[in-house]
C-alpha positions in Angstrom: 0.1 -0.3 -0.5 0.9 3.5 -0.9 2.0 5.3 1.9 2.9 8.6 -0.5 5.7 9.9 0.9 7.7 7.6 -1.5 6.3 9.2 -4.3 7.1 13.4 -5.6 4.5 15.4 -5.7 2.7 16.2 -8.6 1.3 19.6 -9.0 -1.8 19.4 -11.4 -2.7 23.0 -12.5 -6.9 23.5 -13.4 -7.3 27.1 -14.0 -7.6 27.0 -18.1 -10.0 24.5 -17.5 -11.8 25.3 -13.4 -11.1 28.6 -14.2 -13.2 29.2 -16.9 -16.7 28.3 -14.7 -15.1 31.4 -13.7 -15.4 33.0 -17.4 -18.6 31.7 -18.2 -15.6 29.0 -20.9 -14.9 32.5 -22.8 -11.0 31.6 -22.2 -9.5 32.8 -25.9 -6.8 31.1 -27.8 -5.1 33.6 -27.1 -5.6 33.3 -23.4 -4.9 29.7 -23.4 -1.9 29.6 -25.5 0.1 32.1 -23.1 -1.3 31.0 -20.0 -0.1 27.1 -21.2 2.9 29.2 -21.7 3.7 30.6 -18.0 2.9 27.3 -16.8 4.9 25.4 -18.1 7.3 27.7 -17.1 6.6 28.2 -13.8 7.0 23.9 -13.9 4.2 22.9 -12.7 3.7 19.0 -14.1 0.4 18.9 -15.7 -1.6 22.2 -17.6 -5.9 20.5 -17.4 -7.5 22.3 -21.2 -11.3 22.8 -21.7 -14.7 24.0 -20.5 -14.7 23.8 -16.9 -17.7 20.3 -17.1 -14.9 18.9 -18.3 -14.9 17.4 -22.5 -18.2 17.3 -24.4 -19.8 19.6 -21.8 -19.6 22.8 -24.0 -23.6 23.4 -24.3 -26.9 25.8 -23.7 -27.4 23.8 -20.8 -24.0 24.3 -19.0 -22.3 27.4 -20.7 -21.3 27.0 -24.5 -17.9 27.4 -24.7 -15.7 30.1 -26.4 -13.5 27.0 -28.0 -13.3 24.0 -29.0 -11.8 21.4 -27.6 -10.5 20.3 -30.1 -8.8 24.7 -30.1 -7.9 24.6 -26.5 -6.0 21.2 -26.7 -4.0 21.8 -29.7 -3.3 25.6 -28.5 -2.1 23.7 -25.0 -0.3 21.1 -26.5 2.0 23.7 -28.9 3.7 25.0 -25.7 3.7 22.6 -24.0 7.7 20.6 -23.6 7.7 18.5 -20.0 4.5 19.4 -18.6 1.8 17.1 -19.6 -1.5 18.3 -21.2 -4.3 17.4 -19.2 -8.6 17.4 -20.3 -11.0 16.3 -17.6 -14.3 13.5 -18.3 -17.8 13.4 -16.6 -19.2 10.7 -18.5 -22.3 11.7 -19.3 -21.1 15.0 -20.9 -17.5 13.4 -22.9 -17.9 9.9 -25.1 -15.0 7.7 -26.1 -15.8 7.6 -29.5 -17.0 11.4 -30.5 -14.2 13.1 -27.3 -12.0 11.6 -25.7 -10.4 9.7 -29.0 -10.1 13.4 -30.6 -8.8 14.5 -27.3 -6.2 12.1 -27.0 -5.0 13.1 -30.5 -4.4 15.9 -29.8 -2.2 15.2 -27.6 -3.8 14.7 -24.4 -1.8 13.3 -21.8 -3.4 12.3 -19.2 -7.5 11.8 -18.1 -9.0 12.3 -15.2 -12.1 10.4 -15.0 -14.7 11.7 -13.1 -18.4 11.1 -10.4 -20.2 12.0 -8.4 -18.6 11.0 -5.0 -20.9 8.0 -4.8 -21.4 6.6 -8.5 -18.0 5.6 -9.1 -19.5 2.7 -11.1 -20.6 5.3 -14.0 -16.1 5.2 -14.8 -16.1 2.2 -15.3 -16.3 1.8 -18.7 -14.8 4.3 -19.9 -11.3 4.2 -17.4 -10.8 0.6 -18.3 -11.0 1.4 -22.2 -8.1 4.0 -21.4 -5.8 1.7 -19.5 -6.6 -0.6 -22.2 -5.0 1.8 -24.6 -2.3 2.3 -22.9 -3.5 6.3 -21.8 -2.6 7.2 -18.0 -6.2 8.1 -15.8 -6.9 8.9 -12.4 -10.5 8.5 -10.7 -12.0 11.7 -9.9 -14.6 11.8 -7.2 -16.9 15.0 -6.5 -18.5 16.8 -3.9 -17.0 14.0 -1.8 -17.4 15.3 1.6 -21.1 13.7 1.3 -19.3 11.2 1.8 -17.9 9.6 4.8 -14.2 8.1 4.8 -15.4 4.3 4.8 -17.8 5.1 1.1 -15.0 7.0 0.0 -12.3 4.2 0.2 -14.7 2.1 -1.3 -16.1 3.5 -4.4 -12.4 4.9 -4.6 -11.6 1.2 -5.1 -13.6 0.2 -7.5 -11.4 3.5 -9.5 -8.4 1.6 -9.1 -10.6 -1.4 -9.6 -11.0 0.1 -12.8 -7.3 0.8 -13.8 -6.9 4.7 -12.4 -3.4 5.0 -11.4 -4.7 7.1 -8.9 -7.4 8.8 -7.0 -8.1 12.8 -6.2 -11.0 14.1 -4.1 -13.0 17.2 -5.3 -13.9 19.7 -2.2 -16.4 20.3 -4.8 -18.2 23.1 -2.5 -15.3 23.9 -0.3 -16.9 22.4 2.7 -14.0 20.6 4.1 -12.1 21.2 6.8 -9.0 20.3 7.9 -9.9 17.5 10.3 -12.0 15.9 7.2 -9.4 16.2 4.5 -6.1 14.6 6.9 -9.4 11.7 7.3 -11.0 11.4 3.9 -7.0 11.8 2.1 -5.4 9.3 5.3 -7.8 6.7 4.8 -7.6 6.9 0.8 -3.3 6.8 1.2 -3.2 3.9 3.9 -5.4 1.7 2.0 -5.0 2.4 -1.2 -2.4 0.8 -4.5 -2.6 3.7 -6.7 -1.7 7.8 -5.1 -4.5 9.5 -4.2 -5.2 13.7 -4.7 -7.0 16.3 -3.7 -8.3 19.3 -5.7 -9.6 22.4 -2.3 -12.1 24.9 -3.5 -11.7 28.2 -1.3 -15.6 29.0 0.1 -15.0 28.3 3.8 -10.7 30.3 2.7 -9.9 27.1 3.9 -8.0 25.9 0.3 -4.0 26.0 1.1 -4.6 24.8 4.6 -6.3 22.3 3.3 -4.0 21.8 0.0 -1.5 21.6 2.1 -2.9 19.3 4.6 -3.3 16.8 2.3 0.9 16.6 1.3 1.3 16.0 5.6 -1.5 13.2 5.1 0.5 11.9 2.4 -1.3 13.2 -1.2 0.8 13.2 -4.1 -1.5 15.4 -6.3 -2.6 18.5 -6.0 -5.2 20.7 -7.5 -4.3 24.0 -8.2 -5.7 27.6 -10.2 -3.7 31.1 -11.2 -5.3 33.3 -8.3 -7.4 31.0 -7.6 -10.2 31.4 -10.5 -12.3 29.9 -10.5 -16.2 29.4 -9.9 -17.8 31.3 -7.0 -15.2 31.7 -3.9 -11.9 30.0 -6.4 -9.6 27.7 -5.4 -6.7 26.6 -3.9 -3.6 29.8 -5.5 -1.4 28.5 -7.2 1.0 31.0 -6.4 0.3 31.2 -2.6 0.2 27.1 -3.2 4.3 27.6 -4.7 5.6 30.4 -1.8 4.1 27.2 1.1 6.2 24.2 -0.6 8.1 26.6 -0.7 8.2 28.0 2.5 8.0 23.8 3.7 10.9 23.4 1.4 8.9 20.3 0.4 10.8 19.1 -2.4 8.3 19.5 -6.2 8.8 20.9 -9.7 7.4 24.4 -8.9 9.1 27.1 -9.7 9.2 29.9 -7.2 8.9 33.3 -9.1 7.4 30.6 -12.0 4.2 30.0 -10.0 3.8 33.6 -8.7 4.4 35.2 -13.1 2.0 32.8 -13.7 -0.9 34.1 -11.6 0.2 37.8 -12.5 -0.4 36.8 -16.5 -3.3 35.4 -15.3 -4.7 38.5 -13.7 -3.7 41.1 -16.1 -5.1 38.8 -18.7 -7.8 36.9 -18.1 -9.0 36.9 -14.1 -11.9 39.5 -14.9 -12.7 39.4 -11.1 -10.5 37.8 -8.6 -12.4 35.1 -6.6 -12.5 36.5 -2.9 -15.0 34.7 -0.3 -18.4 37.1 0.5 -21.8 36.0 1.8 -22.9 33.8 -0.6 -19.9 31.5 -1.4 -19.7 31.2 2.0 -23.2 29.8 3.0 -22.4 28.1 0.2 -19.5 26.6 2.0 -21.3 26.1 5.3 -24.2 24.5 3.3 -22.1 22.4 1.0 -23.2 23.1 -2.3 -20.7 23.0 -5.4 -19.2 25.9 -5.6 -20.9 26.6 -9.6 -23.9 27.2 -8.0 -23.5 30.2 -6.4 -24.4 32.3 -10.2 -27.1 31.0 -10.7 -28.4 31.2 -7.3 -28.2 34.6 -7.1 -29.7 35.1 -10.4 -32.6 33.0 -8.8 -32.6 34.7 -5.3 -32.5 38.5 -8.1 -35.6 37.3 -9.8 -37.5 36.1 -7.4 -36.5 38.4 -4.1 -35.3 35.8 -2.1 -32.4 35.7 -0.1 -29.7 33.5 -1.6 -28.0 31.9 1.5 -31.6 31.2 2.3 -31.4 28.8 -0.9 -28.2 28.3 -0.7 -28.9 26.4 3.0 -32.5 24.4 1.7 -30.2 23.4 -1.7 -27.8 21.6 0.8 -30.8 20.5 3.4 -31.8 18.7 0.5 -28.2 17.8 -0.1 -28.5 18.8 -4.3 -25.8 18.4 -6.3 -24.4 19.4 -9.9 -26.5 18.8 -12.9 -29.7 19.5 -10.7 -30.0 23.1 -11.3 -33.2 22.7 -11.5 -33.8 22.8 -7.6 -32.5 26.5 -8.1 -35.7 27.7 -9.2 -37.9 25.4 -7.3 -36.5 26.4 -3.9 -36.1 29.7 -5.1 -39.7 29.8 -5.7 -41.2 28.1 -2.7 -38.7 30.7 -0.5 -40.9 33.5 -2.2 -44.2 32.2 -1.4 -43.4 31.4 1.3 -42.6 34.6 3.0 -45.5 36.7 0.9 -47.6 34.6 3.5 
């Protein structure tokens, strides 16, 4: 079983994928080209590129991207040499023939296949098929705060059995506390034969602390974005994780000044608003609601003239997850009717 201690730390920069949520998936060709080059110079190990919801997700329902998957991937690939090109695949959005094979033809080096934290079985076909093709594959368990350490281990073992070479826990709602990170990451590290990773969101202001806790718990893969660029309160900032790795003398390929330069470039070009914590994103973290719900909750709350924090708390009570966006309108309308009585 892996302890994580003997493995080299992998920094996965998801600025050009998860960050896309913050600009309604409108990153342009020059944005992708310039940032991919900056991430390469910063020494990140993986540059993840694409629509915020992954391959094949560009649509009216979840947002049309400015560029096609192929355009984004070929543009980024041209700027990378040491860094690997990665993509996210969520079964339901992406299919093997329509999306994954064309992405691999663009030079994608590794694929992350994700599912809700209790539904790892839906990843079986993609993980096993990609591994049979010789592709590096990592599993991702989304909204992982919603499951116990025992349940996450069960689901991670399924992914390991399908052939995944790592499992990454996604704190999609920014709801984790360091004690949760220690327990859940530590459990997976102690009982899996593959690497474990952590993807933080910053709703409770703990993204950097949680990322560093994950490393100390044995995680060998940590996700970042420049300036925390992402939906709602954003992600773990590349530059702050790099600074903490430097201060704590934790070995990695990251060049501190290169990471700072990449963050500066991002904020000077396409980060229109540096993610911050406000009452809505904080309520989202407390409620354990998907960070990407912040914008639609604000819109629905304004439309029905209700408190967005109350909407989020009710969504959390109902354990609503990504893909159930229609419930936002339902909840906002119900609260409005209740308040008018």
